[in-house]
N, C-alpha and C positions, 0 to 999 in steps of 0.2 A: 402456436403461431408457426405457419409453414413458410419457408422461403426457398427459392431455387439456389440461393447462395448458401452453400453448406460446407465450408472448409473444415478441415480437422482443427480442433481447438485443444489446447492443453490447460488443464486446471492445476496450478501449482500451489500446493498446501505446505506451509511451513509450521512445524510443530515443535514446541518445547514444553514438556511437562503439562500438557493439556488433556490428559487421559479422560478427564471428566466430560469433555466436550467433543473429543475427537470422533467418536462413533457417529454422533449427530452430524458433524461436519462432513464426514466421508459419505454418509448416506444421502446428504442433501445434493451431492453432485452425481453420485452413482445412479440415483433414481430419476435423474432428469431425462426428459423425453428426447433431448438432442443426442443423437447416436454417435456422431463422428467426434469423439472426444477421448482423451487420455487423461488419467489422473496421476500426477506426480507428487509424491509425498516426500518432503525433505524433513528428516527427523534430526534435531540438533542435540544429540546425546541426551535424550530424555532419561530420567531415572525415577519416574513416578509410576512405572508400569504401563506406559504408553505402548510398549512392545506387545503386550497382551492383545490390545485392540488392533494394532497393526497386523499381527499374525493372522487375525480373522479375515483381513481384507487383502492379504498379500497376493492372491491370484487375480485381483481386480485392479491393482494399482502398480505403479512403478516406484520403487523405494530408493531414495538416496540417503545415506547416513553420513552425518557430519564427521570429519576426521579430527577437527579441533574446534574449540570454542575460545572466545575472548571473554573478558569480564564485562563487556559492553553489549547489552541486548540489541542495540541498534545495528552494530556491525554484524552480529550473528544472524539477525533476521535478513539483512540485506544480502549477506553471503548465501543464505538459503534460497532466496528468490533468484539470485544471479546464477547459482549452480543449476537450479531447476530450469531457468530460461535457456541455458546452453544445452541442456539435456533434452529439452522439449522438441517434438516433431511438428506440433501444430503451428499454423501461421498466425493464430490469435492466442494470446496468453491471458488467463484469468488468474489474478493473485487472490489468495484466500488464507487468512490466519486461521489456525486450527480451532479457535474458540468461536469463530463466526460461521455463518452458513448462508446459502443462497435461497432466494424465493424460487418458487416452482419453475417459472418461465424465464429466469434471468439469462441463461446462455443464448437461447434463440432470439430473445429480445435484443441483446447486445450485438449478436452477429448481424442481425438485420440493420441495426443502427450503424454498424461499421460499413455495411453495404451502401446505405443511403448517404451517410455523411462524409465518407471517405477520409475520416480522421485517423490519426496514428494512435491515439490514446483516448480512452473514455473513462470518466469518473461518474459512476451512478451514485445515487443517494442511499444512505443507510436507514435501517429501522433500528433505533437504539433499544437494546435490551438491558434493562437494569436488573430484571429477574424474569422468571418464566411468565409472570402475570403482569409485570410492569414494563411496558414497551410503548414507544411512540414513533411515528414517522418523522424523520428529521426534515425540517423546513430549511431550505437553503436560499440565501440571498447573497449574491456576489457584491463585494465591496467596490466602491469607486476608487480609482488609483490617483487620487489627488494628494495623498500623503504617504501611502504605503508602497513597499518595494515588490510585493508579490500578491497574487490573488488568493482567495479562499479555495480550499480543495477538500476532498473527502478521504477517508482512511484507506490503508493498503487493500483491504478486502473489497473495496469498491473500484479497484483499478483493473481495467482490461486494456491490453496493448498489443499491437502487432509485434510479432517476434523480432523481425529485423530491426525495428525501431527500439525495442527493449535492449537488444545487444549493444546498439550504438549508445544508448543512454547510460547503460552500466559502465561503459568504458570511460565516461566522463564523471560519473557520480560515485562509483564504487571505490572510495578511498577511506582509509582508516584514520580519518580526522573528523572533528566535530561530533563527538560521541552522543550529544543530546539531539542530534538531527537525524530523524528516522527516514526510512525509504519514501514514505508518501510525500514528505516535503521535498526531498531531493529530486524525485522524479517529476513532481508538479512544477518545481522551479525550472528544471531543465527544459521542459516543453514550453513553459511560459516564455522563457528567454529566447528560445529558438523560434517559436511561432507567434509570439506576442499575445497569446491567449491559451487557455486550456478548455477542453470540451467537457462541460458538465451536462450530464444526461438527467433531466429532471424527473426521474422515476425511482422510487424506493425499491431496490432489488436485492439488498444485502442486509441480513440480520447481523448487527454489530454489537458485541457485548461490552458494556462498561463495567469492568470488574474492579473490585476494591483494591486489588494488588496490581492493577495495570500501571505501566510506566507513566502514563499521562496524568495520573492522579496527583503527583507531586507538583505539577506545574499549574497551580492555582493562579488565575489571572492576577497580575501585578505583584505576585509574591517574588521573593528573591530568586528562587529557582526559575520562575517564569522569565524574569529579566535576563538571567544568565543564558537560558536557551535562546531567547530572542537575539541577544548579542551574538551568539554562536551562529544563528541563522543569517544574520547580516554578514558575518565573516565568510560563511559558505557562499552567500550571494557574490561576494567579492571574488572568492576563489573560482567560482564557476564562470563568471563573466570573463575572467582572465583566460581560462581554458578555452572558452568559446570565442575569444577575441571580440568581445562586445563591450559597449560602454557601461561602466559602473555608475548607475544612476544614484544620485544623492537625493534622498527623500527626507521629509520632516520626521518620519518614523525612525530612520537611521540616526539622525542627529539627536533625537530625544533618547534613544537607546544608548548611544555612546556617552551622553551626559550622565545618564543614570548609572552606567558602569563606573564612571569616575567618582561619583559622589555617594553611591549607595552600595554597589557591589564591591566587596573587599575580600 
């Protein structure tokens, strides 16, 4: 896809112990036809030999090494994308977890969509990878807001955002509270509260791995952990509405979650 609108873009990759997938991730962005790009790799003190892969690409990427880690993956990941965003020179940022990768034409497709839509942030759709042979295109249906507090959204690796808006968002959401609330939810909620909607781009442009050891695995729907995270999400909603000086909407979802917390979560 050719477009006259060709800004410098920055692909920010956050890696922690994903040596197995890192080479594929890096190649997926380095080999893209869109030329005006920089690749920023934030390595979060990996100890699995990721440095062997990184050294092979060191002339083609900009490397940031984490100086410290917390015991919470959500904070570490958010810190990686925040540091990468501040370091980036591109006007459009692409977020990418190191176990995921982009389809061939993602960058130019998203750049063109930014030109046409004039949105601040775009969420594309994932292609779910359960294994190299087991994958399917994620079908997305937005929920109606008659009882929920926030919209549906897609994962970190599906996020593309204008740099100036990313920095503004991080100032509001980058707080070491709510450890079960990851960056994708934080940033989606921020833009939903700010703009009353989020932009879902209905094209599957990102390969997204569902690994057995992924953090999301423990949050099986309606399990105890699922309710704990949902309660935390409502608390983050309250926190963010206060910071943005917006009305804290009371929904049926919030009422049910708080009741469950009283009677089930101990």
